[in-house]
C-alpha positions in Angstrom: 14.9 -13.7 -3.6 16.8 -10.4 -3.7 20.5 -10.7 -3.0 21.5 -10.6 0.7 17.9 -10.0 1.8 16.2 -12.5 4.1 12.5 -11.9 4.6 10.4 -13.1 7.5 6.6 -13.3 7.8 6.7 -10.0 9.8 8.0 -8.2 6.6 4.6 -8.9 5.0 2.3 -7.9 7.9 0.8 -4.5 7.9 0.2 -2.4 11.1 -3.6 -2.8 10.7 -5.6 -4.6 13.4 -7.1 -7.7 11.9 -10.9 -7.4 11.9 -12.3 -10.9 11.4 -14.5 -12.7 13.9 -12.5 -14.6 16.6 -12.2 -18.2 15.4 -12.7 -17.3 11.7 -10.7 -19.5 9.4 -9.5 -16.4 7.6 -6.9 -15.8 10.4 -5.2 -19.1 9.6 -5.1 -18.4 5.9 -3.6 -15.0 6.4 -0.9 -16.5 8.7 0.0 -19.1 6.2 0.1 -16.5 3.3 2.6 -14.4 5.3 4.8 -17.5 5.9 4.5 -18.6 2.2 5.6 -15.1 1.1 8.6 -15.3 3.4 9.5 -18.7 2.0 9.3 -17.4 -1.5 11.5 -14.4 -0.6 9.9 -12.0 -3.1 10.1 -8.4 -1.8 6.9 -6.8 -0.5 7.3 -4.0 -3.0 7.3 -6.6 -5.8 4.0 -8.1 -4.6 0.4 -7.0 -5.0 -2.7 -8.5 -3.3 -6.0 -7.8 -5.0 -9.4 -8.7 -3.6 -13.1 -8.2 -4.4 -15.9 -7.8 -1.8 -16.6 -10.1 1.2 -15.0 -11.1 4.5 -12.0 -12.7 2.8 -11.5 -9.6 0.7 -10.4 -7.6 3.7 -7.1 -9.4 3.5 -5.1 -6.7 1.5 -5.4 -4.4 4.5 -3.3 -6.8 6.5 -0.5 -7.1 4.0 2.6 -4.9 3.8 2.5 -5.1 0.0 0.7 -3.2 -2.7 -3.0 -3.9 -2.4 -6.3 -3.2 -3.9 -9.7 -3.8 -2.2 -11.8 -3.6 -5.4 -15.4 -4.2 -6.3 -17.7 -7.2 -6.1 -16.7 -10.0 -8.4 -14.1 -8.0 -10.3 -10.9 -9.0 -8.5 -9.8 -11.4 -11.3 -10.4 -8.7 -14.0 -8.4 -6.1 -12.1 -5.7 -8.6 -11.2 -5.4 -9.5 -14.9 -5.0 -5.9 -15.9 -2.5 -5.2 -13.2 -0.4 -8.2 -14.1 -0.4 -7.4 -17.9 0.6 -3.8 -17.1 3.2 -4.9 -14.5 4.6 -8.2 -15.6 7.5 -8.1 -13.1 5.1 -8.1 -10.1 3.8 -11.2 -8.2 0.0 -11.0 -8.0 -2.2 -12.7 -5.5 -6.0 -12.5 -6.0 -8.3 -13.1 -2.9 -11.9 -14.1 -3.3 -14.6 -15.9 -1.4 -16.9 -18.5 -2.9 -19.7 -15.9 -3.4 -17.4 -13.1 -4.7 -15.4 -15.4 -6.9 -17.9 -17.8 -8.3 -21.3 -15.9 -8.4 -20.9 -12.3 -9.6 -17.3 -13.0 -10.3 -17.7 -16.4 -12.0 -17.3 -15.1 -15.5 -14.0 -13.4 -14.7 -12.9 -16.5 -12.7 -13.2 -18.9 -15.6 -11.7 -16.6 -18.2 -8.7 -15.8 -16.0 -8.1 -19.5 -15.8 -8.7 -20.0 -19.5 -6.3 -17.3 -20.5 -3.6 -18.6 -18.1 -2.6 -15.2 -16.7 0.3 -15.5 -14.2 -1.7 -14.7 -11.0 -2.3 -16.7 -7.9 -6.0 -17.1 -7.0 -6.9 -18.1 -3.4 -10.5 -19.1 -3.1 -11.9 -19.1 0.5 -14.7 -21.6 0.4 -17.1 -21.6 3.4 -20.2 -22.3 1.4 -22.0 -19.2 2.6 -22.2 -15.4 2.1 -20.7 -14.2 5.4 -20.3 -10.4 5.0 -23.9 -10.0 3.8 -25.1 -12.1 6.7 -25.8 -15.7 5.8 -27.3 -16.2 2.4 -26.6 -19.4 0.5 -23.7 -19.2 -2.0 -22.8 -21.0 -5.3 -21.1 -23.7 -3.3 -23.8 -24.4 -0.8 -25.2 -27.9 -0.9 -28.6 -28.7 -2.3 -31.2 -28.5 0.5 -29.1 -26.0 2.5 -31.2 -23.9 4.8 -30.1 -20.2 5.0 -31.6 -16.7 5.3 -32.2 -16.7 1.5 -33.3 -20.3 1.4 -35.5 -20.9 4.5 -36.9 -24.1 3.0 -33.7 -25.3 1.6 -31.9 -24.6 -1.7 -33.2 -26.3 -4.8 -29.9 -25.9 -6.7 -26.8 -28.1 -7.1 -23.6 -26.3 -6.2 -20.6 -25.4 -8.2 -17.5 -27.5 -7.4 -14.6 -25.1 -7.8 -12.2 -27.8 -9.1 -14.7 -28.7 -11.8 -14.8 -25.1 -13.0 -11.0 -24.9 -13.1 -10.7 -28.1 -15.2 -13.6 -27.0 -17.4 -11.8 -23.8 -18.1 -8.6 -25.8 -19.0 -6.8 -24.8 -15.9 -3.2 -25.9 -15.4 -2.8 -25.5 -11.6 -5.2 -26.6 -8.9 -4.5 -27.2 -5.3 -6.7 -27.6 -2.2 -6.2 -27.2 1.5 -8.1 -26.7 4.8 -7.9 -23.7 7.0 -6.8 -25.8 10.0 -4.0 -27.6 7.9 -1.5 -24.8 8.3 1.5 -26.7 6.9 -0.4 -27.9 3.9 -1.8 -24.4 3.2 1.7 -23.0 3.2 3.0 -25.8 1.0 0.4 -25.3 -1.7 0.6 -21.5 -1.6 4.4 -21.7 -2.3 3.8 -24.1 -5.1 1.1 -21.9 -6.6 3.4 -18.8 -6.6 6.2 -20.9 -8.3 3.8 -22.0 -11.0 4.0 -19.9 -14.2 0.4 -19.2 -15.1 -2.9 -19.1 -13.3 -2.9 -21.0 -10.1 -6.1 -21.7 -8.1 -5.9 -22.7 -4.5 -9.2 -23.7 -2.9 -9.1 -23.5 0.9 -12.0 -24.9 2.9 -12.6 -22.2 5.5 -15.0 -22.1 8.4 -17.4 -19.3 9.1 -18.0 -19.4 12.8 -21.0 -17.1 12.7 -23.2 -18.2 9.7 -22.0 -21.7 8.8 -20.0 -23.0 11.7 -18.8 -26.6 11.2 -19.8 -26.9 7.6 -16.6 -28.9 6.8 -16.5 -30.9 10.1 -17.4 -34.2 8.4 -14.0 -34.0 6.7 -11.9 -31.7 9.0 -12.6 -33.1 12.5 -9.5 -34.6 14.0 -11.3 -37.9 14.6 -12.0 -38.5 10.9 -9.6 -36.3 9.0 -6.9 -38.9 8.3 -9.5 -41.3 6.9 -11.5 -38.8 4.9 -8.6 -36.8 3.3 -5.6 -37.7 1.3 -2.5 -35.5 1.0 -1.2 -35.7 -2.6 2.5 -35.2 -3.3 4.0 -35.4 -6.7 6.0 -38.7 -7.2 4.6 -40.3 -4.1 2.1 -43.2 -3.6 -1.5 -42.1 -2.9 -1.7 -43.4 0.7 -4.0 -42.2 3.4 -5.7 -43.3 6.6 -5.1 -43.1 10.3 -2.9 -46.2 10.1 -1.4 -45.3 6.8 -2.6 -48.5 5.3 -5.2 -47.3 2.8 -4.5 -46.3 -0.8 -6.1 -45.3 -4.1 -6.0 -47.8 -7.0 -7.3 -47.8 -10.6 -10.7 -49.4 -10.9 -11.6 -49.6 -14.6 -11.9 -45.9 -15.6 -12.4 -44.8 -12.0 -10.7 -44.8 -8.6 -11.2 -47.1 -5.7 -10.0 -46.8 -2.0 -8.6 -50.1 -0.7 -6.9 -51.4 2.4 -3.3 -52.5 1.6 -2.9 -56.1 2.4 -6.5 -57.0 2.1 -8.5 -58.5 -0.9 -5.2 -59.1 -2.7 -4.2 -55.4 -2.9 -0.5 -54.6 -2.3 1.5 -51.4 -2.1 2.4 -52.0 -5.8 -1.2 -51.6 -6.8 -1.4 -48.1 -5.2 -1.2 -45.2 -7.7 1.7 -42.7 -7.7 0.6 -39.1 -8.0 1.9 -37.3 -11.1 0.9 -33.6 -10.8 2.8 -32.8 -14.0 1.0 -35.1 -16.3 -0.3 -33.2 -19.3 -3.6 -35.1 -19.4 -6.0 -33.9 -16.8 -8.2 -37.1 -16.8 -6.8 -38.4 -13.5 -6.4 -35.0 -12.0 -10.1 -34.3 -12.5 -11.0 -37.6 -10.8 -8.8 -36.8 -7.8 -10.1 -33.2 -7.5 -13.7 -34.4 -7.6 -13.4 -36.8 -4.6 -15.6 -35.6 -1.8 -14.4 -37.2 1.4 -17.2 -39.8 1.5 -16.8 -42.8 -0.7 -13.3 -41.5 -1.6 -11.1 -39.2 0.5 -11.0 -35.5 -0.2 -7.7 -34.6 -2.0 -5.6 -31.9 -0.5 -2.2 -30.7 -1.7 -1.2 -29.9 -5.3 -3.4 -31.9 -7.6 -2.4 -30.4 -11.0 0.7 -28.4 -11.9 1.4 -28.2 -15.6 3.3 -25.6 -17.5 1.7 -23.8 -20.5 2.1 -20.4 -22.3 0.8 -17.5 -20.3 -1.4 -14.6 -21.5 0.8 -11.9 -20.0 3.9 -13.2 -21.6 2.1 -13.5 -25.0 0.8 -9.9 -24.8 4.2 -8.6 -23.9 5.8 -10.5 -26.8 3.2 -9.3 -29.2 3.6 -5.6 -28.2 7.4 -5.9 -28.6 7.0 -7.5 -32.0 4.7 -4.9 -33.3 6.8 -2.1 -31.9 9.9 -3.5 -33.5 8.2 -4.0 -36.9 6.3 -0.7 -37.0 9.0 1.4 -35.3 6.6 2.9 -32.8 8.1 4.5 -29.7 5.0 5.8 -28.1 1.2 5.5 -28.3 1.0 8.9 -30.0 3.3 7.8 -32.8 1.1 4.7 -33.3 -2.1 6.8 -33.5 -0.6 9.3 -35.9 1.0 6.7 -38.1 -2.2 5.9 -40.0 -4.3 8.1 -42.2 -5.3 11.3 -40.4 -7.4 14.3 -41.1 -8.1 17.6 -39.6 -11.5 19.0 -38.8 -11.8 22.7 -39.0 
């Protein structure tokens, strides 16, 4: 945070009227992002918010920061270039499941693989909202939509699986109605050095209303989700008496005090473990046989692409003595065409 400057969420809000449908989960995500930015204390003029196309991608208009509303599926590519050219800036990239994982899927996995120091927020409502209700890469098999009137015949992407497949070092998850959890993971994402991916399960009230209800409804949420915190036991449930234990090479949900299981058997979450074996298992839990994991699942430091590029440029400049691009171009063999 800049010396003697205390930021509030209002410092990050633009004067634009927010144009999302009433009840849309995007409102909650925007609210928690403003709060997370205030907690981080990074000046608005040191922050950029870059989006692609879709309902979620309107978000830069509502930020009192630098912002780019770019083109379909290319937010990660543009965020990468912006960060490499402006390494001192904090960069947030906003995408929906369609924008980020369909046309933008290639850029998504390579941004994660390169470990560029950007913060990617993936709004996942399992539908194309802005283009009026087609199924998306995260829609479940059999999902009926305008573009699949008889049900999809595809299995969906699981965002966490893509992140781990691309050797990602930071993955967190939240739910739009879990405001405190969302703020917590967004702050952690920004403090992570490298690509951070935060998946937020978001509700589209118009085209896919209630898609996450089997997990997010108040009546079932405590039993079907588990909030992971580094260094703490993996405990969940309405009574706080359920936990995750190792079961061979897999995980098992048990009731503490039953069938011989005690608190000592419950696993402790280690988000900083270099091996991603357990992190993948936690991220792939779906809220049915095992609770859906929310919170920071993986947070491991590794070299970043932007730092490596900056160091390489400085090294070549020092060894070759170039002070400008023109000097570099003219340093080799040249000829004149008359």
